C-alpha positions as semicolon CSV with decimal commas, in nm:
position;residue;x (nm);y (nm);z (nm)
1;M;-2,621;-7,496;-10,301
2;R;-2,557;-7,350;-9,966
3;R;-2,849;-7,377;-9,689
4;P;-2,985;-7,060;-9,556
5;P;-2,921;-7,030;-9,162
6;Y;-3,257;-7,136;-8,984
7;S;-3,235;-7,148;-8,622
8;G;-3,421;-7,383;-8,409
9;P;-3,685;-7,334;-8,129
10;S;-3,413;-7,296;-7,826
11;D;-3,273;-6,977;-8,011
12;E;-3,243;-6,700;-7,781
13;R;-3,288;-6,425;-8,011
14;F;-3,666;-6,508;-8,072
15;Q;-3,793;-6,627;-7,762
16;A;-4,023;-6,330;-7,695
17;L;-4,156;-6,364;-8,057
18;R;-4,207;-6,735;-8,011
19;G;-4,381;-6,667;-7,702
20;V;-4,628;-6,416;-7,870
21;M;-4,668;-6,637;-8,181
22;E;-4,769;-6,932;-7,961
23;D;-4,964;-6,762;-7,648
24;E;-5,152;-6,491;-7,835
25;W;-5,135;-6,517;-8,264
26;T;-5,168;-6,875;-8,307
27;P;-5,452;-6,918;-8,037
28;G;-5,623;-6,583;-8,219
29;L;-5,573;-6,684;-8,578
30;A;-5,761;-7,027;-8,441
31;D;-6,050;-6,819;-8,274
32;L;-6,093;-6,603;-8,600
33;L;-6,124;-6,974;-8,807
34;G;-6,359;-7,090;-8,516
35;S;-6,130;-7,397;-8,482
36;Q;-5,861;-7,519;-8,220
37;P;-5,501;-7,439;-8,253
38;S;-5,473;-7,839;-8,304
39;D;-5,674;-7,810;-8,603
40;L;-5,416;-7,591;-8,770
41;P;-5,197;-7,711;-9,055
42;L;-4,909;-7,915;-8,887
43;I;-4,626;-7,761;-9,099
44;W;-4,682;-7,372;-9,172
45;G;-4,437;-7,078;-9,189
46;A;-4,480;-6,696;-9,075
47;D;-4,235;-6,392;-9,177
48;F;-4,210;-6,128;-8,946
49;P;-4,018;-5,842;-9,028
50;L;-3,887;-5,611;-8,766
51;G;-4,135;-5,327;-8,629
52;P;-4,049;-5,048;-8,445
53;K;-3,844;-5,068;-8,132
54;T;-4,060;-5,082;-7,807
55;S;-4,031;-4,804;-7,555
56;D;-3,763;-4,998;-7,364
57;G;-3,535;-5,037;-7,675
58;A;-3,615;-5,412;-7,754
59;D;-3,702;-5,532;-8,122
60;S;-4,068;-5,602;-8,216
61;Y;-4,194;-5,794;-8,485
62;V;-4,507;-5,747;-8,763
63;L;-4,671;-6,049;-8,866
64;C;-4,661;-6,043;-9,238
65;E;-4,731;-6,342;-9,409
66;I;-4,841;-6,707;-9,300
67;N;-4,745;-6,941;-9,562
68;V;-4,901;-7,308;-9,572
69;S;-4,864;-7,379;-9,926
70;S;-4,492;-7,425;-9,977
71;V;-4,300;-7,468;-9,650
72;F;-3,988;-7,668;-9,618
73;P;-3,656;-7,481;-9,500
74;I;-3,679;-7,569;-9,145
75;P;-3,443;-7,631;-8,852
76;D;-3,255;-7,960;-8,798
77;E;-3,473;-8,033;-8,485
78;A;-3,796;-7,976;-8,668
79;P;-3,852;-8,346;-8,817
80;D;-3,860;-8,516;-8,462
81;A;-4,086;-8,244;-8,333
82;L;-4,319;-8,269;-8,617
83;A;-4,338;-8,631;-8,598
84;E;-4,419;-8,620;-8,223
85;T;-4,692;-8,374;-8,272
86;L;-4,842;-8,549;-8,584
87;L;-4,836;-8,878;-8,360
88;K;-5,005;-8,689;-8,054
89;R;-5,271;-8,572;-8,307
90;L;-5,329;-8,903;-8,447
91;Q;-5,365;-9,053;-8,119
92;A;-5,624;-8,784;-8,030
93;A;-5,826;-8,847;-8,328
94;R;-5,830;-9,232;-8,247
95;R;-5,950;-9,156;-7,908
96;A;-6,205;-8,919;-8,019
97;R;-6,343;-9,170;-8,260
98;A;-6,331;-9,462;-7,991
99;I;-6,532;-9,223;-7,772
100;N;-6,805;-9,146;-8,056
101;A;-6,829;-9,481;-8,165
């Protein structure tokens, strides 16, 4: 079975979209939920169909779906990044428990 071509976090084609997702949409989602971005699931995905071209002719995207329940096809760089993020969350939780104990 052929694996779909997923791209990693440095793919230049998606840096503007990545910036909007990380700097606006994810914090906005967390705010709507009354939580912090670090409280969101570690593994999740979002689908972005192309939106209308911007006034300068660049692509735009429309957030269509956020999927948490069945996310797996990920770029090769993802496992290391997931492990690092999980470790940081666990260390932060341990520090918080120690402070509150």
